[in-house]
N, C-alpha and C positions, 0 to 999 in steps of 0.2 A: 510776339515772341513768347516762348515758353520757358519758364524758370522752374527748375527742379531742385528741391532741397531735401536732403535726408535729415529727418528730425523725428521727434516724438509727438504723440497726440497732446501731451501736456504743453509742450512748447507751442504747438499750433493754437491751442486754446488761449494761451497767454498772449500770443501775437494778435489774435482776433480781438481780445479785450483791449489791447493798445490801439488797434484800428478804430474800435467803437468810440474811443475817447475823442477822435478827430473826424470821424466819418460814420458810415453805416456798413453793416454786415448782415447778409441774409444767408442762413445756413440751411442746407438740405442734407439728404443722405450723403455722408462722406464728402461734402463739398458745399459750394455755394458761390455767392458773389460778394463783392465789396466795392466801396467807393470812398475815397479819402483824398483830400488835397488835389482834386482834379484828376486823379488816377482811378480808373474803373477796370475791374477785371473779374475773373472767375478762378476758383480754386477747387482742387480735389485732394483728398488725403487717402492713400492706400498703401499698405505694406511698408510703412515707415518713410514714404516719400510724399512730400507736398509738391503738387504741380500747380503753377500759377500762370494763367494766360492774361496778358494785359490787353484790354479791348479799346481803351481810350486813355489819352494822357495829354497834359499840356504840351504844346508844340515845342517849347523850349527844353523840355525834359527828354534827355536821350534814354534809350533802352538800358544802357549800362548804368546810368545814374539811378534809374528806378530800381533795377536789380540790386544795386549796392544798398539802397535804402531798405529794401525788403529784407535782404540778408542780415541787416543789423538787428532785426527782430529775433534772430535765431542764434546770435553769438553768445 
């Protein structure tokens, strides 16, 4: 599933820092990948919109649960 969040580059960097505290982040040009708490995915940031694709997750975690947790980083 694809999650899209309107946000600033500053907020994206802040969220990546929080993810690094519990997992790993690999950043490339305007995007990259992450892994934290059993959730793996890819992200890109362009024109004020962060797009996140979840590639793998614990089987007990629903898509809506993961999206809710991700959105908490941007409130």
